[in-house]
C-alpha positions in Angstrom: 0.1 -0.1 -0.1 1.6 3.3 -1.1 0.5 6.3 1.2 -0.1 9.7 -0.6 -2.6 12.7 0.6 -4.3 12.0 -2.7 -6.1 8.7 -2.0 -7.5 9.9 1.5 -11.2 10.4 1.4 -11.9 14.3 3.1 -12.8 12.8 6.0 -9.3 11.2 6.6 -7.3 14.7 5.5 -9.4 16.9 8.0 -8.5 14.2 10.7 -4.8 14.5 9.5 -5.1 18.1 9.2 -6.7 18.7 12.8 -4.0 16.2 14.6 -1.1 18.4 12.9 -2.8 21.5 14.1 -3.1 20.0 17.8 0.5 19.2 17.1 1.6 22.9 16.3 -0.2 23.9 19.2 1.1 21.7 21.7 4.3 22.9 20.2 3.5 26.7 20.3 2.5 26.5 24.0 5.3 24.8 25.0 7.8 27.4 23.7 5.7 29.7 25.4 5.5 28.3 28.7 9.5 27.8 28.4 10.3 31.1 27.4 8.4 33.5 29.1 6.8 31.9 32.1 9.0 29.3 33.7 11.9 27.8 31.8 10.7 24.2 33.3 12.4 21.4 31.4 9.7 18.6 32.1 7.2 20.9 30.6 8.8 21.7 27.6 9.6 18.0 27.0 5.9 16.8 28.0 4.6 19.3 25.1 7.3 18.3 22.6 6.0 14.8 23.5 2.5 15.3 23.0 3.1 17.3 19.8 5.1 14.5 18.3 2.5 11.8 19.4 0.0 13.7 17.2 2.0 14.0 14.4 2.6 10.4 14.4 -1.2 9.8 15.0 -1.5 12.4 12.0 0.7 10.4 9.4 -2.1 7.6 9.7 -5.2 9.2 9.6 -7.2 6.1 8.3 -6.6 4.3 11.7 -9.3 6.4 12.9 -11.9 4.9 10.6 -10.6 1.2 10.9 -12.4 -1.4 13.2 -9.7 -2.3 16.0 -9.5 -6.2 14.7 -8.8 -5.0 11.2 -5.7 -2.9 12.5 -4.4 -5.3 15.0 -4.4 -8.2 12.1 -2.5 -5.7 9.9 0.0 -4.9 12.5 2.5 -7.8 11.0 2.8 -6.6 7.5 3.6 -3.1 8.2 4.8 -0.8 5.4 7.5 1.9 5.5 4.9 4.3 6.3 3.4 2.8 9.0 7.1 1.6 10.7 7.8 5.5 10.4 4.5 6.4 12.2 4.9 3.7 15.0 8.5 5.1 15.5 7.2 8.6 15.6 4.4 7.5 18.5 6.8 5.7 20.5 8.7 8.7 20.3 6.3 11.0 21.6 5.2 8.2 24.4 8.7 8.3 25.2 9.4 12.0 25.9 6.1 12.4 27.7 7.3 9.3 30.1 10.7 11.3 30.4 8.8 14.4 31.2 6.9 12.7 33.7 10.0 11.1 35.3 12.0 14.4 35.4 9.2 16.4 37.1 9.1 13.7 39.3 12.9 13.9 40.2 12.8 17.8 40.3 10.3 18.0 42.9 
């Protein structure tokens, strides 16, 4: 399966755009909170992690409209785009866990 924005339906395109917009909002808030308010590294890491998480979700908007059983059955046959989406999603989760650990250690 070759992925391109041209073969998505309108609702999948809207979901992808919403996910990327939410990611930009998280990143903008993280930069604002870091530079203008408190210079808290865990908060910045959490916002970057959430932004990366939403970018990962926006890379595969067709998953929002598939049954869970079909998604799980396709997990073994992952094309390169799904592998990239998985790495980006896992990076977002890793950054969010790191931010929680940093906040726990700083307090």
